[in-house]
C-alpha positions as CSV (number, residue, x, y, z in Angstrom):
1,X,103.3,62.0,113.1
2,X,102.4,58.9,115.1
3,X,104.7,56.0,115.2
4,X,102.6,53.8,117.6
5,X,99.0,53.3,118.3
6,X,97.0,51.4,120.9
7,X,93.7,49.6,120.5
8,X,92.2,48.3,123.7
9,X,95.1,46.3,125.3
10,X,97.3,45.8,122.2
11,X,99.9,48.3,121.1
12,X,101.3,48.2,117.5
13,X,103.6,50.4,115.4
14,X,104.7,51.3,111.9
15,X,106.2,48.3,110.2
16,X,104.5,45.7,112.4
17,X,102.6,42.9,110.8
18,X,99.2,42.8,112.4
19,X,96.0,40.8,112.1
20,X,92.8,43.0,112.4
21,X,89.7,41.1,113.3
22,X,86.6,43.1,112.3
23,X,82.9,42.3,112.7
24,X,81.1,42.5,109.3
25,X,77.3,42.8,109.1
26,X,75.6,41.3,106.1
27,X,71.9,41.7,106.2
28,X,70.7,40.4,109.5
29,X,73.8,38.1,110.1
30,X,77.2,39.1,111.5
31,X,80.5,37.4,111.0
32,X,84.2,38.0,111.8
33,X,86.7,38.8,109.2
34,X,90.4,38.9,109.5
35,X,92.8,41.2,107.5
36,X,96.5,40.5,108.0
37,X,99.2,42.8,106.6
38,X,101.9,45.3,107.4
39,X,101.1,48.7,109.0
40,X,102.3,51.3,106.6
41,X,101.0,54.4,108.2
42,X,99.3,55.8,111.4
43,X,97.6,59.1,111.1
44,X,95.7,61.5,113.3
45,X,95.4,62.3,117.0
46,X,93.2,61.0,119.8
47,X,89.8,59.7,118.6
48,X,90.5,60.5,115.0
49,X,93.5,58.2,114.7
50,X,93.5,55.7,111.8
51,X,96.0,53.2,110.4
52,X,96.6,51.7,107.0
53,X,97.3,48.0,106.6
54,X,98.7,46.6,103.3
55,X,98.9,43.0,102.2
56,X,99.7,41.2,99.0
57,X,96.6,39.4,97.7
58,X,95.9,36.9,95.0
59,X,97.9,37.2,91.8
60,X,100.4,39.5,93.6
61,X,98.0,42.5,93.8
62,X,98.5,44.9,96.7
63,X,95.4,45.5,98.9
64,X,95.3,48.4,101.4
65,X,92.6,49.1,104.0
66,X,92.3,52.1,106.3
67,X,90.9,51.3,109.7
68,X,89.7,54.0,112.1
69,X,91.2,53.1,115.5
70,X,88.0,54.0,117.4
71,X,85.7,52.0,115.1
72,X,83.2,49.8,117.1
73,X,83.4,47.1,114.4
74,X,87.1,46.3,115.1
75,X,87.2,43.6,117.7
76,X,91.0,43.2,118.2
77,X,94.4,44.0,116.6
78,X,97.0,41.3,117.1
79,X,100.6,41.9,116.5
80,X,102.0,38.9,114.4
81,X,105.5,40.3,113.9
82,X,107.4,43.3,115.2
83,X,109.0,45.7,112.9
84,X,109.3,49.2,114.5
85,X,113.0,49.0,115.3
86,X,113.7,48.2,111.6
87,X,111.8,51.1,110.1
88,X,113.6,54.3,109.2
89,X,110.5,56.4,108.3
90,X,107.2,57.4,109.7
91,X,105.2,56.3,106.6
92,X,106.1,53.2,104.7
93,X,104.5,54.2,101.4
94,X,107.8,53.2,99.6
95,X,106.9,49.6,100.2
96,X,104.2,49.8,97.5
97,X,106.8,49.5,94.8
98,X,109.0,47.0,96.6
99,X,109.1,43.2,96.3
100,X,108.4,41.0,99.3
101,X,112.1,40.2,99.6
102,X,112.9,43.9,99.9
103,X,110.2,44.4,102.5
104,X,111.7,41.5,104.6
105,X,114.8,43.8,105.2
106,X,112.7,45.8,107.6
107,X,112.4,42.7,109.9
108,X,116.0,41.7,109.4
109,X,117.1,45.2,110.4
110,X,114.9,45.0,113.5
111,X,116.4,41.6,114.5
112,X,119.9,43.0,114.0
113,X,119.3,46.0,116.1
114,X,117.8,43.9,118.9
115,X,120.8,41.6,118.8
116,X,123.3,44.5,119.0
117,X,121.3,46.1,121.8
118,X,121.3,42.9,123.8
119,X,125.1,42.4,123.2
120,X,125.8,45.9,124.4
121,X,123.8,45.3,127.6
122,X,125.7,42.1,128.3
123,X,129.1,43.9,127.7
124,X,128.0,46.6,130.0
125,X,127.0,44.1,132.7
126,X,130.3,42.3,132.4
127,X,132.3,45.5,132.9
128,X,130.6,46.4,136.2
């Protein structure tokens, strides 16, 4: 059960919104394609690690793609929005049946936890 993964210099986790830039070869030409969505699972160990990214496409249809972490076609993985601190499970498959508004609770929980953590640190610093 992996909660975080690392691709080159960027580290991401379950619940993060990421943008995966992949090189696509069509005939003799190559182009870069970006896929942005929420990371709903990270599976495997070492070289066999893969992660699943889900986004809502046109006409509110969910699109999921599984990316092998060690794939040479993946150029970079950029974290757009953090969400690890707001997740309560290792796999976020339950988000398939939820609306976008319900999914936003993951990020609001993460913000709340960060705020309370910062407040506790300042209280601790003021006591000493």
